[in-house]
C-alpha positions in Angstrom: 97.5 141.4 129.5 99.9 138.4 131.5 103.0 140.3 130.8 101.6 143.5 133.0 99.7 141.4 135.5 103.0 139.4 136.1 105.2 142.6 136.1 102.6 144.1 139.2 102.8 140.9 141.0 106.7 140.4 141.0 106.5 144.4 142.6 105.1 142.6 146.1 108.7 140.5 146.5 111.7 141.5 146.8 114.8 140.6 144.7 116.7 138.1 146.1 120.5 138.8 146.2 122.2 138.4 143.3 125.8 138.8 141.6 124.6 140.3 138.4 122.7 143.1 140.6 126.1 143.6 143.2 127.9 144.3 140.2 125.7 147.0 139.1 125.2 148.8 142.1 129.5 148.3 142.6 129.2 146.7 145.4 131.1 143.4 144.6 132.5 141.7 141.3 130.5 138.5 139.8 134.0 137.0 140.0 134.6 137.8 143.4 131.1 137.0 145.1 131.9 133.5 143.3 135.1 133.2 145.4 133.7 134.1 148.6 131.0 131.8 147.9 133.2 129.0 146.7 133.2 127.1 150.2 129.4 127.0 149.8 129.4 125.5 146.5 130.9 121.9 147.9 129.1 121.9 150.6 126.6 119.3 149.8 129.7 116.8 149.4 131.7 117.0 152.6 129.4 115.0 154.2 131.1 111.7 152.7 134.1 113.4 151.1 137.1 116.2 152.4 138.7 118.7 150.5 141.3 116.9 150.5 140.2 114.3 148.4 138.3 116.6 146.1 141.3 119.0 145.8 144.8 118.3 146.9 147.5 117.5 144.8 144.8 116.9 141.5 144.3 118.5 138.4 141.1 119.9 138.6 138.2 120.8 135.7 135.5 123.4 136.6 132.7 123.4 134.2 130.6 126.3 133.5 133.4 128.2 135.9 131.7 131.5 134.9 134.1 134.6 136.1 136.2 131.9 137.7 135.9 133.1 141.0 134.8 129.5 142.7 138.0 128.3 140.9 139.6 130.1 143.0 138.4 129.0 145.4 139.3 125.4 144.7 142.8 126.4 143.2 143.0 127.8 147.0 142.5 124.0 148.4 146.1 122.4 147.2 145.4 121.7 143.5 148.1 120.9 141.5 146.5 122.1 138.1 143.3 123.8 137.4 141.0 125.0 134.4 137.6 126.8 134.3 136.0 126.0 131.5 133.1 128.6 129.9 130.8 129.1 126.9 131.2 133.3 127.8 134.2 134.8 126.3 134.4 137.8 128.4 134.8 135.5 132.0 137.9 134.8 130.5 139.8 138.0 131.1 137.8 139.0 134.9 138.7 134.9 135.7 142.8 135.7 134.6 142.8 139.2 136.4 141.4 137.6 140.2 143.9 134.4 139.8 146.8 137.4 139.2 145.3 139.3 142.3 144.8 136.0 144.7 148.1 134.2 143.7 147.2 131.6 141.5 148.3 132.5 137.5 150.3 129.5 137.6 147.8 127.2 138.6 145.0 128.3 136.5 144.0 128.1 133.0 140.9 129.6 131.2 139.8 127.7 128.4 136.1 129.1 126.4 134.9 126.6 125.0 132.1 123.6 124.8 131.7 120.9 127.8 130.2 118.7 125.4 133.4 118.7 123.1 136.4 120.0 125.3 139.5 118.7 122.7 141.7 117.5 126.2 143.3 114.2 125.5 141.8 110.8 127.2 142.7 111.1 131.3 143.4 114.6 131.8 141.3 115.0 135.4 141.6 113.2 138.7 138.8 116.1 139.5 135.6 117.4 137.6 133.1 119.9 138.8 130.0 120.6 137.4 128.2 123.4 139.7 125.4 125.0 139.1 125.9 123.6 135.3 124.3 120.5 134.4 121.0 122.4 134.2 122.8 125.1 132.0 124.7 122.7 129.3 122.4 122.3 125.9 123.6 118.4 125.4 124.0 116.7 129.1 124.5 113.7 127.5 126.9 114.6 125.5 128.5 116.2 128.6 129.0 113.1 130.7 130.3 111.0 127.8 133.1 113.6 127.4 133.6 113.7 131.2 133.5 110.1 131.1 136.3 110.1 128.3 138.8 112.7 130.3 138.3 111.9 133.7 141.2 109.2 135.0 140.5 105.9 135.7 139.6 106.5 139.7 138.7 110.2 138.9 135.5 111.5 139.9 132.9 113.8 138.5 131.0 115.8 141.1 127.4 117.7 140.6 125.1 119.5 142.1 122.2 121.9 140.4 119.0 122.9 141.4 116.2 121.4 139.7 113.5 122.8 137.1 111.1 123.0 139.3 112.9 124.8 142.5 111.3 128.0 142.8 113.7 129.7 141.3 114.4 126.6 138.5 114.1 129.5 136.2 117.1 131.5 136.8 115.3 134.6 136.5 115.6 135.8 139.9 118.3 138.7 139.1 114.5 140.4 138.0 111.2 138.6 138.8 112.0 137.9 142.1 108.3 135.7 141.9 108.9 131.9 143.5 108.0 129.3 141.1 107.4 132.2 138.7 107.6 129.5 136.0 105.0 127.0 136.8 102.4 129.9 136.7 103.0 131.9 133.7 103.6 130.6 129.7 107.4 131.3 128.7 106.5 134.0 126.2 105.1 135.9 129.4 108.2 135.6 131.0 110.3 136.6 128.2 108.7 139.9 127.4 108.2 140.5 131.5 112.2 139.6 131.5 113.1 142.1 128.9 111.1 145.0 129.7 112.8 144.7 133.3 116.1 144.4 131.4 115.1 148.6 130.5 115.7 149.3 134.0 119.0 148.0 134.5 122.3 149.1 132.6 123.3 146.1 131.5 120.2 145.4 130.3 120.8 144.3 126.4 123.9 142.0 127.6 121.5 140.1 130.1 119.0 139.9 127.7 122.0 138.3 125.1 123.3 136.2 127.9 119.9 134.5 128.5 117.4 134.6 125.6 117.9 133.4 122.2 115.9 132.1 118.9 115.1 128.7 117.8 114.3 128.1 114.3 111.3 129.7 113.4 112.2 132.8 115.1 111.1 132.6 118.2 112.6 134.0 121.3 113.2 131.6 124.2 115.8 131.0 127.5 118.2 128.9 125.9 120.3 129.9 129.1 118.5 126.8 131.0 117.8 123.3 129.9 114.8 122.0 132.0 117.0 119.7 134.2 114.2 117.8 136.5 115.3 115.2 138.9 113.5 112.6 136.5 115.4 114.0 133.9 118.6 113.4 135.2 118.0 109.9 136.9 117.9 108.9 133.1 120.9 110.6 132.3 123.0 109.1 135.6 121.6 105.6 134.7 123.3 105.5 131.5 126.5 107.3 132.0 128.5 104.8 132.2 130.3 105.5 135.5 129.9 104.6 138.7 127.0 106.7 140.9 129.2 106.4 144.2 127.2 109.3 146.0 123.7 110.2 145.3 121.1 113.0 147.6 118.7 115.2 147.3 118.5 118.1 149.4 115.5 119.7 150.5 114.2 123.2 150.5 114.2 123.7 154.2 114.0 120.9 156.9 110.0 120.9 157.1 109.8 120.6 153.5 111.8 117.2 153.7 108.1 115.3 153.8 107.5 116.5 150.5 110.4 116.3 148.8 110.0 112.4 149.3 106.7 112.3 147.6 106.9 111.7 143.8 104.5 114.4 143.3 106.1 117.3 145.1 110.3 116.2 145.5 110.4 118.6 141.9 109.0 121.6 143.6 110.5 120.9 146.9 114.5 119.6 146.4 116.8 122.6 146.5 119.5 121.1 145.2 120.7 117.7 143.7 123.6 115.9 144.8 125.7 113.4 142.0 128.9 111.8 142.3 129.9 109.8 139.4 133.7 107.5 139.7 135.3 106.5 136.4 136.6 102.8 136.8 
């Protein structure tokens, strides 16, 4: 009953633009969509850091790079070498093809791997980017420890992510357009509705495999996200073992800024959490 109700309400809302749907429609590949919006992924740092400080002559790691489009944008900012890392193996081919197309193949390496256990030597990178990645990693505490190990002394980790109670923090807006849907419906209902909507798109099975897993009891859940709230991240950053060089909470809209500062409301009205760590 609740699944049917969710699906009925969902029809009242227009879907936001989403790269999965653009790719299905033949309008733009996921990698190219990322590349064109690469500047947006670092916009929140520019009040405090220049792109030259972040990238020029640097050895860079892009954690959770997806199809590598944003990684190619970072490559265009004068990096010496850049590595894109993602656990999704099929992104490797798309990322490497874009690197060849844009002329960055000599600077770029794609690694299929776990950010909590990268295998890189100590002190490998000047800059590590986690754009829209902190909310996806299974063990963010281990990822931060690994980042601290592989950053060079004086190197920086740039983190930005939408908190879980963001209007689309459930990360289902490719098919479910209801803002804050995860506040109003249980995960069981969301899983059932999402699977039903996946029947309407040609890559539905792939989307289900991408977002949904089963726990030890056989119960389906959204494994694609880790429910990263502002409160949870504050605990992680306090124990990260790195200097916090910059921190900012960006409100959904300017007129929501007062709500975004109130403890009872900020989780729902902050658009982006932005944090820069620096290794001593």
